[in-house]
ZAMARGU-4260 file (C-alpha; in steps of 0.2 Angstrom, whole numbers, plus 5000, padded with zeros to 4 digits):
<rodrens>
0) 5657/5501/5422 | 5656/5504/5441 | 5650/5490/5452 | 5642/5496/5469 | 5632/5490/5483
5) 5616/5499/5487 | 5624/5507/5502 | 5638/5514/5491 | 5625/5520/5479 | 5618/5531/5493
10) 5635/5539/5496 | 5640/5541/5478 | 5623/5549/5473 | 5624/5561/5487 | 5642/5565/5482
15) 5636/5567/5464 | 5622/5579/5470 | 5636/5590/5478 | 5631/5586/5496 | 5645/5592/5508
20) 5637/5589/5525 | 5626/5575/5531 | 5617/5576/5548 | 5613/5559/5555 | 5612/5547/5569
25) 5616/5528/5565 | 5606/5513/5569 | 5604/5495/5564 | 5594/5498/5548 | 5607/5510/5541
30) 5624/5502/5547 | 5628/5497/5529 | 5626/5515/5524 | 5637/5521/5538 | 5650/5509/5533
35) 5650/5515/5515 | 5651/5533/5522 | 5668/5530/5529 | 5675/5529/5511 | 5668/5546/5506
40) 5681/5560/5505 | 5668/5573/5500 | 5654/5572/5513 | 5657/5577/5531 | 5645/5568/5543
45) 5638/5578/5558 | 5633/5566/5572 | 5619/5573/5582 | 5612/5567/5598 | 5594/5565/5594
50) 5585/5563/5577 | 5574/5578/5580 | 5589/5588/5582 | 5598/5580/5567 | 5583/5585/5555
55) 5581/5602/5562 | 5600/5605/5559 | 5597/5600/5541 | 5583/5612/5540 | 5593/5626/5547
60) 5607/5622/5535 | 5595/5623/5521 | 5588/5640/5526 | 5605/5648/5529 | 5613/5642/5513
65) 5599/5639/5501 | 5605/5622/5497 | 5595/5606/5501 | 5598/5600/5519 | 5601/5581/5521
70) 5599/5570/5536 | 5601/5551/5538 | 5592/5541/5552 | 5588/5523/5556 | 5571/5514/5555
75) 5557/5514/5568 | 5560/5527/5582 | 5574/5535/5572 | 5561/5539/5558 | 5547/5544/5570
80) 5559/5556/5580 | 5561/5566/5564 | 5542/5569/5561 | 5541/5585/5570 | 5556/5592/5561
85) 5549/5586/5544 | 5532/5595/5548 | 5542/5610/5553 | 5551/5610/5536 | 5535/5606/5527
90) 5525/5621/5534 | 5539/5633/5530 | 5543/5626/5513 | 5561/5621/5517 | 5570/5610/5504
95) 5576/5594/5514 | 5579/5576/5510 | 5577/5564/5524 | 5585/5547/5521 | 5577/5534/5533
100) 5582/5516/5536 | 5569/5502/5535 | 5568/5484/5540 | 5571/5470/5527 | 5558/5471/5513
105) 5550/5453/5517 | 5547/5459/5535 | 5538/5475/5531 | 5520/5473/5538 | 5525/5460/5551
110) 5528/5472/5565 | 5547/5468/5565 | 5559/5476/5577 | 5560/5494/5574 | 5548/5494/5560
115) 5535/5508/5556 | 5526/5513/5541 | 5538/5528/5538 | 5530/5533/5521 | 5512/5532/5528
120) 5517/5542/5544 | 5525/5556/5534 | 5514/5557/5519 | 5504/5572/5525 | 5520/5582/5529
125) 5531/5579/5514 | 5530/5584/5496 | 5533/5566/5491 | 5540/5550/5499 | 5548/5535/5492
130) 5550/5517/5497 | 5565/5509/5488 | 5562/5491/5482 | 5579/5487/5475 | 5596/5494/5476
135) 5594/5502/5459 | 5580/5512/5465 | 5591/5522/5477 | 5600/5533/5465 | 5585/5537/5455
140) 5574/5541/5470 | 5587/5551/5479 | 5590/5562/5463 | 5571/5564/5461 | 5570/5568/5480
145) 5582/5582/5478 | 5573/5589/5462 | 5557/5589/5471 | 5563/5596/5487 | 5572/5611/5478
150) 5560/5616/5464 | 5542/5623/5463 | 5536/5626/5481 | 5551/5618/5491 | 5548/5606/5504
155) 5554/5590/5513 | 5555/5573/5504 | 5557/5556/5512 | 5567/5541/5505 | 5564/5525/5515
160) 5577/5512/5511 | 5575/5494/5517 | 5590/5485/5524 | 5591/5472/5510 | 5593/5486/5497
165) 5610/5491/5504 | 5618/5474/5507 | 5637/5475/5504 | 5636/5457/5497 | 5625/5462/5482
170) 5634/5473/5468 | 5625/5482/5454 | 5631/5493/5440 | 5630/5511/5446 | 5618/5521/5434
175) 5627/5537/5430 | 5617/5553/5429 | 5613/5558/5411 | 5606/5576/5411 | 5594/5584/5423
180) 5580/5575/5432 | 5563/5575/5422 | 5547/5569/5429 | 5532/5569/5418 | 5519/5571/5432
185) 5529/5586/5440 | 5532/5602/5430 | 5530/5618/5441 | 5525/5634/5433 | 5539/5647/5433
190) 5533/5660/5421 | 5518/5671/5426 | 5503/5674/5414 | 5509/5689/5404 | 5492/5696/5403
195) 5489/5695/5422 | 5506/5703/5425 | 5502/5718/5413 | 5485/5720/5422 | 5493/5720/5439
200) 5507/5732/5433 | 5495/5745/5428 | 5485/5743/5443 | 5500/5746/5454 | 5505/5762/5445
205) 5487/5769/5447 | 5486/5764/5465 | 5484/5778/5478 | 5488/5768/5494 | 5498/5752/5488
210) 5508/5741/5500 | 5519/5726/5496 | 5518/5711/5507 | 5533/5699/5506 | 5532/5681/5512
215) 5544/5667/5513 | 5541/5662/5495 | 5550/5678/5490 | 5565/5673/5501 | 5566/5656/5495
220) 5566/5661/5476 | 5580/5673/5479 | 5569/5688/5474 | 5576/5701/5486 | 5584/5712/5473
225) 5568/5712/5462 | 5557/5716/5478 | 5569/5731/5482 | 5569/5738/5465 | 5550/5738/5463
230) 5547/5745/5480 | 5560/5759/5476 | 5552/5762/5459 | 5535/5766/5466 | 5540/5772/5483
235) 5529/5758/5490 | 5528/5754/5508 | 5534/5736/5512 | 5529/5724/5525 | 5533/5706/5528
240) 5527/5690/5536 | 5538/5682/5549 | 5545/5671/5535 | 5549/5685/5524 | 5560/5695/5536
245) 5576/5701/5528 | 5569/5701/5510 | 5567/5720/5511 | 5580/5729/5522 | 5573/5731/5540
250) 5582/5747/5542 | 5575/5755/5526 | 5563/5770/5527 | 5550/5760/5517 | 5550/5745/5528
255) 5535/5746/5540 | 5540/5731/5550 | 5532/5714/5552 | 5513/5711/5549 | 5500/5702/5558
260) 5496/5696/5576 | 5511/5705/5583 | 5515/5716/5569 | 5518/5734/5570 | 5505/5747/5571
265) 5510/5756/5555 | 5511/5739/5545 | 5494/5733/5551 | 5486/5750/5548 | 5493/5752/5531
270) 5487/5735/5526 | 5469/5738/5533 | 5468/5755/5523 | 5477/5750/5507 | 5469/5750/5490
275) 5481/5738/5482 | 5490/5723/5491 | 5504/5717/5481 | 5507/5700/5489 | 5523/5690/5484
280) 5526/5672/5490 | 5514/5672/5505 | 5499/5662/5510 | 5489/5674/5520 | 5489/5662/5536
285) 5478/5666/5551 | 5493/5675/5560 | 5493/5688/5546 | 5475/5691/5542 | 5466/5691/5559
290) 5447/5690/5555 | 5446/5686/5536 | 5429/5694/5535 | 5436/5711/5540 | 5453/5709/5530
295) 5458/5724/5519 | 5440/5729/5515 | 5445/5742/5502 | 5460/5733/5494 | 5462/5724/5477
300) 5473/5709/5480 | 5487/5704/5468 | 5494/5688/5473 | 5510/5680/5466 | 5514/5662/5472
305) 5522/5647/5464 | 5509/5636/5472 | 5492/5637/5464 | 5484/5629/5479 | 5490/5644/5490
310) 5481/5657/5479 | 5463/5662/5484 | 5464/5648/5498 | 5460/5660/5512 | 5460/5678/5504
315) 5452/5679/5486 | 5465/5686/5474 | 5458/5699/5461 | 5473/5696/5450 | 5481/5678/5454
320) 5498/5675/5446 | 5505/5658/5447 | 5524/5657/5445 | 5541/5658/5453 | 5543/5675/5463
325) 5559/5680/5455 | 5554/5676/5438 | 5537/5684/5439 | 5545/5700/5447 | 5556/5701/5432
330) 5541/5700/5421 | 5534/5715/5431 | 5549/5725/5427 | 5547/5722/5409 | 5529/5727/5410
335) 5534/5743/5420 | 5546/5747/5406 | 5535/5743/5392 | 5521/5755/5398 | 5534/5768/5406
340) 5525/5766/5423 | 5532/5776/5437 | 5527/5782/5455 | 5510/5791/5457 | 5519/5805/5467
345) 5505/5816/5473 | 5495/5801/5479 | 5510/5793/5487 | 5515/5809/5496 | 5498/5808/5504
350) 5499/5790/5508 | 5516/5792/5516 | 5509/5806/5527 | 5496/5794/5534 | 5510/5781/5537
355) 5521/5793/5546 | 5506/5797/5557 | 5504/5779/5562 | 5523/5777/5564 | 5522/5792/5577
360) 5513/5781/5589 | 5530/5772/5592 | 5522/5755/5595 | 5539/5747/5599 | 5542/5759/5614
365) 5544/5750/5631 | 5547/5754/5649 | 5565/5751/5655 | 5568/5747/5673 | 5585/5750/5682
370) 5584/5734/5692 | 5576/5722/5679 | 5581/5717/5662 | 5567/5719/5649 | 5568/5705/5635
375) 5568/5719/5621 | 5584/5726/5628 | 5592/5709/5625 | 5588/5709/5607 | 5593/5727/5605
380) 5610/5723/5614 | 5614/5709/5602 | 5608/5719/5587 | 5620/5733/5592 | 5635/5721/5596
385) 5633/5712/5579 | 5630/5727/5569 | 5614/5719/5563 | 5624/5706/5552 | 5622/5690/5562
390) 5613/5675/5556 | 5599/5673/5570 | 5590/5657/5575 | 5576/5657/5587 | 5565/5645/5596
395) 5546/5649/5598 | 5537/5660/5610 | 5540/5678/5616 | 5558/5679/5612 | 5554/5674/5594
400) 5542/5689/5592 | 5554/5701/5601 | 5567/5696/5588 | 5556/5699/5573 | 5552/5716/5580
405) 5568/5722/5587 | 5582/5714/5577 | 5582/5723/5560 | 5586/5711/5546 | 5594/5719/5531
410) 5598/5703/5521 | 5588/5687/5517 | 5593/5670/5525 | 5598/5678/5541 | 5583/5674/5551
415) 5579/5656/5555 | 5563/5652/5564 | 5549/5640/5564 | 5535/5650/5557 | 5521/5639/5552
420) 5522/5624/5564 | 5529/5635/5579 | 5541/5621/5585 | 5549/5624/5602 | 5566/5616/5602
425) 5569/5621/5584 | 5581/5635/5586 | 5597/5627/5594 | 5599/5613/5581 | 5594/5625/5567
430) 5608/5637/5573 | 5620/5622/5572 | 5615/5618/5554 | 5617/5637/5550 | 5635/5637/5557
435) 5640/5621/5548 | 5634/5629/5532 | 5640/5646/5535 | 5656/5644/5545 | 5662/5662/5543
440) 5645/5670/5549 | 5642/5675/5567 | 5627/5663/5571 | 5617/5668/5587 | 5602/5659/5595
445) 5589/5668/5605 | 5579/5655/5615 | 5569/5654/5631 | 5572/5643/5646 | 5558/5632/5641
450) 5562/5630/5622 | 5581/5627/5625 | 5578/5612/5636 | 5569/5603/5622 | 5585/5599/5612
455) 5599/5604/5624 | 5608/5588/5621 | 5615/5595/5605 | 5628/5604/5616 | 5637/5588/5614
460) 5637/5589/5595 | 5644/5607/5596 | 5658/5601/5607 | 5663/5586/5596 | 5662/5596/5580
465) 5668/5613/5586 | 5652/5623/5582 | 5654/5640/5591 | 5636/5647/5591 | 5632/5660/5603
470) 5616/5656/5614 | 5606/5670/5622 | 5593/5663/5634 | 5579/5675/5639 | 5577/5667/5655
475) 5560/5672/5663 | 5557/5656/5672 | 5541/5654/5663 | 5533/5649/5646 | 5532/5667/5642
480) 5519/5667/5628 | 5507/5655/5636 | 5508/5665/5652 | 5505/5681/5642 | 5489/5673/5636
485) 5484/5667/5653 | 5486/5684/5660 | 5477/5693/5646 | 5463/5681/5642 | 5461/5669/5657
490) 5458/5681/5671 | 5476/5680/5676 | 5476/5662/5680 | 5493/5655/5679 | 5492/5636/5675
495) 5507/5625/5673 | 5518/5639/5665 | 5530/5642/5679 | 5547/5634/5676 | 5553/5633/5694
500) 5566/5619/5693 | 5577/5626/5679 | 5595/5620/5679 | 5610/5631/5682 | 5613/5635/5663
505) 5631/5642/5666 | 5636/5626/5676 | 5627/5615/5662 | 5637/5624/5649 | 5653/5620/5658
510) 5648/5602/5660 | 5647/5601/5642 | 5664/5609/5639 | 5658/5626/5634 | 5658/5643/5642
515) 5643/5651/5652 | 5639/5669/5658 | 5625/5674/5669 | 5617/5691/5668 | 5605/5698/5681
520) 5606/5717/5680 | 5604/5729/5666 | 5621/5737/5668 | 5629/5719/5665 | 5621/5716/5648
525) 5631/5725/5636 | 5648/5718/5643 | 5641/5701/5644 | 5636/5701/5626 | 5653/5708/5620
530) 5662/5695/5630 | 5652/5681/5622 | 5654/5687/5605 | 5673/5690/5608 | 5675/5671/5611
535) 5675/5667/5592 | 5680/5648/5593 | 5669/5644/5608 | 5651/5640/5611 | 5644/5652/5624
540) 5628/5652/5634 | 5623/5669/5640 | 5609/5665/5653 | 5600/5682/5655 | 5587/5684/5669
545) 5573/5695/5662 | 5556/5701/5667 | 5544/5687/5669 | 5529/5698/5666 | 5534/5706/5650
550) 5522/5705/5636 | 5524/5705/5617 | 5515/5720/5611 | 5508/5727/5600 | 5495/5713/5598
555) 5480/5712/5587 | 5463/5710/5596 | 5456/5693/5591 | 5442/5693/5579 | 5445/5711/5574
560) 5452/5719/5558 | 5470/5721/5555 | 5471/5738/5564 | 5462/5734/5580 | 5477/5731/5592
565) 5483/5732/5610 | 5497/5744/5609 | 5505/5743/5626 | 5501/5741/5644 | 5492/5758/5644
570) 5483/5756/5627
</rodrens>
């Protein structure tokens, strides 16, 4: 029999669940938990400098490692500061458990100091939320939270813990875990319907113009090997959503690049002209489809997703298959073998001729300037210097799209970005979480001078805990993506997007105890990137002054079909 306080149960349960890193920020409602945390020899606490950064770091840790990311914050503003991070994780289906402090139970509802209805505020942006009512609820709810966060369609779960539940003066017998968590009301489907799988398998084999669309669900399920095997078996072109980058190798001949609003010419044309779209783990959001009424007019849609609510939500599936992507794709392999299905070689040869013609447009070509650094050059320089093997985090905006288009991801979990919510300020703390979880990996951040200033305080976290991420600021002195829209669709009116009062980022790096390099000319770029990467044990900010007027192209024409695009400044 082990007697513990509620606070000790929090720590012990996290230890039992294998948690090695806890991102947090203390406050009055969680002081007892922090006191108990001092006793742990298994959990390393990473003290952030803002709760939003703390929760984004847990998110980045989860994306890079595949484990559940965990953070701990206090009540009131501590909890509300995590809301943007929770919504970010929710939109991208990231497994995360957020432990929040709460005021004493008798005070709930009385507008006590630092009280908010955390469960109510977060309910629309979590898979589930718990409010503990006793110390013995803590281990049960935390275990269930981990189970919910990491199974089915992953997502964040909140556990709200009132201060009276963690009093050190009240001891209870710790309930040891007895077998896996089981919940009668929650039983996600993993196996796909066998009949539907067989129908879809035969349809794929007979297709003349098939394309495989890979989303974040394929990445989260670990289905990259199955995706690659099926694509090779049928010589099928593959495209990916922003969240699916890296599931299929970006350098492979069969990969057409990213799909959608800023997708490649060849990917969007192949989708528009396909007769079969084999979609795995995606939700057909608006940034992928453009005008739904004009989406893939000739295609039959095979849609595999673990979330039944995502199937036929926007694009009607001709063959819907509910199940875990990795599991279902192995069922497809069995069906292919059962019916001895192989590539339709004559039809595929013709299909690849069409794709090669679209590829010949060289939609990612851009003009270089001997006196001005283009943002594309920055991504290409880092890609070359890292041999394409770095874990890359981004913020949101032009640099995010340039990264997706010009850094070729060959492996999953190497691209961390806020896809669904589009959260500026996400990238830096996510990179911190990734480096904590993958200390041997080279972790780089592409950010803008706007985004970086949203969570810049985490430079202090990196100094304290020795987290040597490499930060490349695409410094165009503007909110680039918003400015691009203003120039293209608002008669060139530039309204509140110029950033004329930026700090000296190099001096700021040094003020925080890090290294800084400033780059202003194209001929300086490669040497600066190499120098930054050579400082293995240091955080380095590389502030790169680049073209303010650069546009992310290609770009779909709003309201058009997949293939109606602006290609470059001339087309």
